[in-house]
C-alpha positions as CSV (number, residue, x, y, z in Angstrom):
1,X,145.4,259.2,107.9
2,X,146.8,255.8,106.9
3,X,146.0,254.5,110.4
4,X,142.5,255.8,110.2
5,X,142.0,254.3,106.8
6,X,143.3,250.9,108.0
7,X,141.0,251.1,111.0
8,X,137.9,251.6,108.8
9,X,139.0,249.2,106.1
10,X,139.1,246.3,108.5
11,X,135.6,244.7,108.7
12,X,136.2,243.2,112.1
13,X,137.4,246.5,113.6
14,X,134.6,248.4,112.0
15,X,132.0,245.9,113.3
16,X,133.5,246.2,116.8
17,X,133.4,250.0,116.7
18,X,129.7,249.9,115.6
19,X,128.9,247.5,118.5
20,X,130.6,249.7,121.0
21,X,128.9,252.8,119.7
22,X,125.5,251.1,119.8
23,X,126.1,249.9,123.4
24,X,127.1,253.4,124.6
25,X,124.1,254.9,122.9
26,X,121.8,252.4,124.6
27,X,123.3,253.3,128.0
28,X,122.7,257.0,127.4
29,X,119.2,256.7,126.0
30,X,117.7,253.9,128.2
31,X,119.6,255.0,131.3
32,X,120.5,251.4,132.1
33,X,123.7,249.4,131.9
34,X,124.1,246.7,129.2
35,X,127.2,244.6,129.5
36,X,127.6,241.7,127.1
37,X,129.7,238.7,127.8
38,X,132.5,239.7,125.5
39,X,133.0,243.0,127.3
40,X,135.7,242.6,130.0
41,X,135.5,244.5,133.2
42,X,139.0,246.0,132.7
43,X,138.5,247.0,129.1
44,X,138.5,250.7,128.0
45,X,135.0,250.3,126.5
46,X,133.6,249.0,129.8
47,X,135.1,252.1,131.6
48,X,133.8,254.4,128.9
49,X,130.3,252.9,129.2
50,X,130.4,253.2,133.0
51,X,131.4,256.9,132.8
52,X,128.7,257.6,130.2
53,X,126.1,255.8,132.4
54,X,127.0,257.9,135.5
55,X,127.1,261.2,133.5
56,X,123.7,260.5,131.9
57,X,122.2,259.3,135.2
58,X,123.3,262.4,137.1
59,X,122.3,264.9,134.4
60,X,118.9,263.4,133.9
61,X,115.7,264.9,135.5
62,X,113.5,261.8,134.9
63,X,112.0,259.5,137.4
64,X,113.6,256.3,135.9
65,X,115.2,254.0,138.4
66,X,117.7,251.3,138.4
67,X,116.6,247.7,138.9
68,X,118.0,247.7,142.5
69,X,116.1,250.9,143.2
70,X,112.9,249.2,142.1
71,X,113.5,246.1,144.2
72,X,114.2,248.2,147.3
73,X,112.0,251.3,147.1
74,X,112.6,254.2,149.5
75,X,109.9,254.4,152.1
76,X,110.0,257.8,153.8
77,X,107.4,256.8,156.4
78,X,109.5,253.9,157.8
79,X,111.6,254.3,160.9
80,X,115.0,253.2,162.0
81,X,114.9,252.5,165.7
82,X,118.6,253.1,166.5
83,X,121.8,254.4,165.0
84,X,123.1,251.7,162.6
85,X,126.4,251.4,160.9
86,X,125.7,250.5,157.3
87,X,129.3,250.4,155.9
88,X,132.7,250.2,157.5
89,X,136.2,250.1,155.9
90,X,139.0,249.6,158.4
91,X,141.1,247.6,155.9
92,X,142.5,250.8,154.3
93,X,143.2,252.7,157.4
94,X,146.9,252.0,157.2
95,X,147.0,252.7,153.5
96,X,145.5,256.2,154.0
97,X,147.6,256.9,157.0
98,X,150.7,256.1,154.9
99,X,149.3,258.2,152.1
100,X,148.8,261.2,154.3
101,X,152.3,260.7,155.8
102,X,153.8,260.5,152.3
103,X,152.1,263.9,151.5
104,X,153.5,265.5,154.6
105,X,157.0,264.1,154.0
106,X,157.0,265.3,150.4
107,X,156.0,268.8,151.6
108,X,158.9,268.9,154.0
109,X,161.4,267.4,151.6
110,X,160.6,269.6,148.6
111,X,160.2,272.8,150.6
112,X,163.7,272.2,152.1
113,X,165.1,271.3,148.7
114,X,163.7,274.5,147.2
115,X,165.0,276.5,150.1
116,X,168.6,275.2,149.8
117,X,168.6,275.9,146.0
118,X,167.4,279.4,146.8
119,X,170.3,279.9,149.3
120,X,172.7,278.7,146.6
121,X,171.3,281.2,144.1
122,X,171.5,284.0,146.8
123,X,175.2,283.2,147.3
124,X,175.9,283.5,143.6
125,X,173.9,286.8,143.6
126,X,176.1,288.4,146.3
127,X,179.2,288.5,144.1
128,X,177.5,290.2,141.2
129,X,176.7,293.9,140.8
130,X,173.0,294.9,140.8
131,X,171.4,295.0,137.4
132,X,168.0,296.1,136.2
133,X,167.7,293.6,133.3
134,X,166.1,290.3,134.2
135,X,168.3,288.6,131.6
136,X,171.4,289.4,133.6
137,X,169.9,288.2,136.9
138,X,171.3,285.2,138.6
139,X,168.0,283.3,138.2
140,X,168.1,283.6,134.4
141,X,171.8,282.8,134.1
142,X,171.3,279.6,136.3
143,X,168.2,278.2,134.6
144,X,168.9,274.7,135.9
145,X,168.9,275.8,139.6
146,X,165.9,278.0,139.0
147,X,163.9,275.2,137.3
148,X,164.7,272.7,140.1
149,X,163.7,275.3,142.7
150,X,160.4,276.0,140.9
151,X,159.7,272.3,140.5
152,X,160.4,271.6,144.1
153,X,157.9,274.2,145.3
154,X,155.3,273.0,142.9
155,X,155.7,269.4,144.1
156,X,155.6,270.5,147.7
157,X,152.2,271.9,147.0
158,X,150.8,269.4,144.5
159,X,151.7,266.1,146.2
160,X,150.1,266.8,149.6
161,X,146.9,268.3,147.9
162,X,146.5,265.1,145.8
163,X,147.1,262.7,148.7
164,X,144.7,264.6,151.0
165,X,142.1,264.9,148.2
166,X,142.1,261.1,147.7
167,X,141.7,260.5,151.4
168,X,139.0,263.1,151.7
169,X,136.8,261.3,149.1
170,X,137.2,257.8,150.5
171,X,134.5,256.7,153.1
172,X,135.7,255.1,156.3
173,X,132.2,254.5,157.9
174,X,128.6,255.2,156.9
175,X,125.9,255.5,159.5
176,X,122.1,255.8,159.2
177,X,121.0,257.6,162.3
178,X,117.9,256.9,164.4
179,X,114.7,257.7,162.5
180,X,116.2,257.1,159.1
181,X,116.2,260.8,158.2
182,X,119.9,261.6,158.7
183,X,123.1,260.1,157.4
184,X,126.6,260.4,159.0
185,X,129.6,259.9,156.8
186,X,133.1,259.7,158.0
187,X,136.0,259.9,155.6
188,X,139.8,259.3,155.8
189,X,140.5,263.1,155.8
190,X,143.5,264.5,157.7
191,X,142.9,266.0,161.1
192,X,142.8,269.6,159.8
193,X,140.0,268.9,157.2
194,X,136.4,268.1,158.0
195,X,136.1,264.3,158.1
196,X,132.5,263.8,159.4
197,X,129.3,265.0,157.7
198,X,125.8,264.7,159.0
199,X,123.3,265.5,156.3
200,X,119.6,264.7,155.7
201,X,119.0,261.6,153.7
202,X,117.6,263.6,150.8
203,X,121.1,265.1,150.4
204,X,122.6,261.7,149.5
205,X,122.4,260.3,146.0
206,X,123.7,256.9,144.9
207,X,125.4,256.7,141.5
208,X,125.8,252.9,141.0
209,X,124.6,249.6,142.2
210,X,126.2,248.0,145.2
211,X,126.2,244.5,143.8
212,X,129.3,243.3,141.8
213,X,131.1,246.7,142.0
214,X,134.6,247.1,143.4
215,X,133.9,250.8,144.2
216,X,130.5,252.1,145.1
217,X,130.1,255.8,144.5
218,X,127.6,258.3,145.8
219,X,127.2,262.1,146.1
220,X,126.7,264.1,149.3
221,X,125.3,267.6,149.3
222,X,126.9,269.7,152.0
223,X,125.2,272.4,154.0
224,X,126.7,275.1,151.7
225,X,125.0,273.4,148.8
226,X,128.3,272.0,147.3
227,X,128.2,268.5,146.1
228,X,131.0,266.2,147.3
229,X,131.6,262.9,145.4
230,X,132.5,260.0,147.7
231,X,133.7,256.4,147.1
232,X,133.4,253.2,149.1
233,X,135.6,250.2,148.5
234,X,133.8,246.9,148.4
235,X,137.2,245.0,148.3
236,X,138.4,246.2,151.7
237,X,135.2,247.5,153.2
238,X,132.0,245.6,154.3
239,X,128.3,246.5,154.1
240,X,126.9,245.5,157.4
241,X,123.4,246.4,156.5
242,X,123.1,246.1,152.7
243,X,119.3,246.4,152.7
244,X,119.4,249.6,154.6
245,X,121.8,251.0,152.0
246,X,119.7,249.9,149.1
247,X,116.4,251.1,150.6
248,X,117.7,254.4,152.1
249,X,121.1,255.8,151.2
250,X,121.7,254.2,147.8
251,X,118.7,255.7,146.1
252,X,119.2,258.1,143.3
253,X,118.2,261.7,144.0
254,X,118.7,264.7,141.8
255,X,120.7,266.9,144.1
256,X,121.1,269.7,141.6
257,X,117.4,270.2,141.1
258,X,116.7,270.7,144.8
């Protein structure tokens, strides 16, 4: 309570809170991003405003558009004469390969660690008479070994899932196919997961502007009507055809309403 009282007693802090609240409210109501000069790109308020902007944009059923959508409107009648690679990211190939390898190595290591601990517990169990009470079992009496065994199996499952999940949502290449009606997306997914999607362009929805952003996010609606969020890195990747992305793929579309 004393910390909250000090926070609201300070006029400078109270003024900063009011400014941040008004900025976030403006983002949510007007559906446009307002970033003043004093707001740093790595500040928590910036990240909060960015998340609120994306959430409000995705949950809105209006026809309001971003400025970059107005400058490059989508023309459904226009044609693309040949398959065109719009975005490519080969700079993170080694990073994702190492990330997938790290997940596989963690799976092997922690599975073997849990297995050896289980063998140790089984050896201790052989010298004891059989009991019906779980409190007298070897697993309860050796809580340390049991805890390490459980933790090993949990890490063997969690670490590969997280590493593969990150790779599955990072775009390696983005193609606009001939005719401008279909988009091909290739991710860094492992070999046993689907890493290539070909969907109609109406099943792609951009979430933020391409200009000045380190990570460009968009959504893809798969054939089973599930929405997959994807990310493109502007730091290691390169937009070969930025106008095609702005005019075709990067347009906002309400995928949940369709």
